[in-house]
N, C-alpha and C positions, 0 to 999 in steps of 0.2 A: 555604224558606230554603236547603236543601241545593242545590237546582237553581241558585240565584243564585251560590252559592259555586263550584259546579262550572263554570258558564259563565264566571265571572270568572277562575278558574284556567286554563281552556282559552284564553281570550282573551289572558291574560298570557303563557302558554307560546308561543302563536302569535306574539305580538309579539317575544318573545325570539328565537325561531328565525329570524324574518324579518330581524332586525337583526344577526344574527351575520355576520361577514365570511366569504365563501366563499373557499376557497383555490383557486388556479389549478392545474389538473392538468398535470403535466409527463410527457412520455414518458420512461421510465426507460431509460438506456443512452446509447450514443454514435451520432452520425451523422457520417460523414466525407465530405468531397469534396476534390477537387484543383482548383487554379486556376493560371493562368500569370501570373507577376509581370511588371512592365514590362520588366525586362531579359531576360525569356524563361525564367526558371527556374520549375520547378513546385514548389508548396507544398501541403501537405495541412493542412486545418483540421478540427478536431473540435468538434462541438456536443455538450456533455454535458448530459443530461437536458433537452432542448429543450421549450419550451411546446407544449402540444397545442391545436389549434383556432385557432392564430394563424399567419398567414402570416409566414414569415421570408424576407426578401429577403437574399441573400448579398452582403455589402458588397463583396467582391472581384470580383464579377461583375455588379453592379447596373446599370452604365451600358452600355446596349446598343451604342452607337456607339463607345465608347472603350475598353471592356474585353471581352476574350473571355469566353464563358460558362465556368462551372466544368464539371467532368466527373468521371467515375468515382465516383459516389455509392455509399456503403455504409451500409445501415441496420442498425444493431445495437441499435436501441431495441425496446421491447416493443409498439409500435404501428405501423400502416401509415404510410409516408411517401409523400406524393404530391409529386413533383418537377415543376417547371414550366419551360418554355423561356424565359419572360419574367419580369421583376420583378413584384412584387405578386401572385403566384400567378395569372398569366394566361398565355395561349398554350397550346400543346400540353402535355399532362401524361402522366406515367407513374407507376404505383404500385409501390413497393418493399415487399415483405413484411417483417414484423417479424423481428428477430434475424438473418436470413440474406440479406435482400434486398440486391442489389448490381448494378451495371452497369459496363460497360467505359467507356473514354474516348469512345466514340461517342455516349453519352447526355450531352447538354449541358443544363445547368440554370442558372437564375438565382434561383430561389426554391423553398421547400419548405414543405409543410403537413403536420403530424402529426395523425392522427385520434385 
């Protein structure tokens, strides 16, 4: 009798754990990049606590033929940031260290992925 009760409790606990929603993990901190506006001015954007494991295409630099890529990324998050030369995390990539990773305006990017 005890065995059945134990098995039933274990199955019930497993069902409860499986059905609980999982929270998305976010990198804690800020990621900054600079882009050039249509009139030619430079603007800096900050992504605060960006999602980890999801490709983020930078909207200001997404269109390869009509927008210049963003540049000068600074990774002040607690995870590695992999920046890509093309949208949708494709093309050449470069990894920026957590907290102190940064690059000059020579590093061009259109998307980023946080590990």
